[in-house]
C-alpha positions, 0 to 999 in steps of 0.5 A: 535930310538935315534934322532928326525926328523927335516927338514933342510931349508937353507933360500932362498937357500933351493931349491938349497940344498934340503929338508929332512935333519935329526936333529943332522947332525954331523960329523964335521963342514967342509964338506968332499971333494969328492974322489974316488978309482980306480985300474988304474987311477983317474981323476983330480977331484978325482972321480973314473973312469969306471975302478974303483975296484969292491972291493970298491962297491962289485958287484955294476957296474957303469951304462952307462953314469955315474960316481962314486962319494964318500961321504968321511966322510959317507963312501958312494959311488954311481953313478951320471950322468957323466956330473954332477960336484962335489962341493968343499964345503971347498972352497965355504965356504972359499969364493973362486970363482968357474965358475960352482958355479957362473953360478948356483948361478946367474941362481937361484938368490942365493948369495955365502954366502947363498949357503955356509950356506947351505953347512955347515955340508954337506958331499958331493954335486954334481950338474948337468948342469944348467936347466933354473934357476936351477941346479939339485943336490944331496947332502949327510948329516950325521945324528945321527939316530941309526935306520931307521925311518918310511918313513911316519915320514919323509913324515910328516916332509917334509909336516911340512915345506911346501913341498908336499910329495908323497907316502913314500916307503921302498927301498932296496940298495946294502947297505941294506934298505932305505926309500924314500919320493918324494916331490915337493917344490915351491920356488919363480918361481921354482917347485922343484921335490925332493927325500929324502932318508935315509939310514944306511952307513958304518959310520952311517945314512945319508940323501941323497937329490935329487933335480930336476925340472923334475919329470922323471929326479929326479926318474932317478937320485934317481933310479941310486943312490939307485941301486949303493949305496955301501961302498966306 
């Protein structure tokens, strides 16, 4: 296996961007903006609607109360809750204000600079409505692995940076095999319930992190992601 595992922690923004990124994250310095493919219409934000062509995702169908998001650089598409918002990382990195981001950062006590630092190298980030002092989120980060590592290896790395991993598992997605490690992370007053996923995509391996404050909700987001993960 080429490449080694290292968990990415983005300072005080670690709880927001999640844990579980693999070393050698590459693919450009500027994260790609979300995009989507449709047969008849595309929403203003660029995400695919329920009319999205199945040819982009094989036989994968859009679940109820969900919408498609696309990690353009990685060539991946998956479903998230329909009230979640895609972050334009390029604009955040440029310092532009965004009401959704501003609300999230205020709730969490994270500066825009800290948040922007965590976005570097990221292909996609999607956030849900603020829940107390946290905004649940999913992010996609390319890595340089050439084959899927053992799930226990990822669990060990999560543990080494202070997270408490759960039972690692081997998963099956429409794209093929993946590994998943549930974990918890205490960050100040936050008790984050995370799900770290590594999978091979059309353009190489990626790490996908799900971060939430609710265990059941974290599982639901991860389950939907895994069952709809497909080539864009």
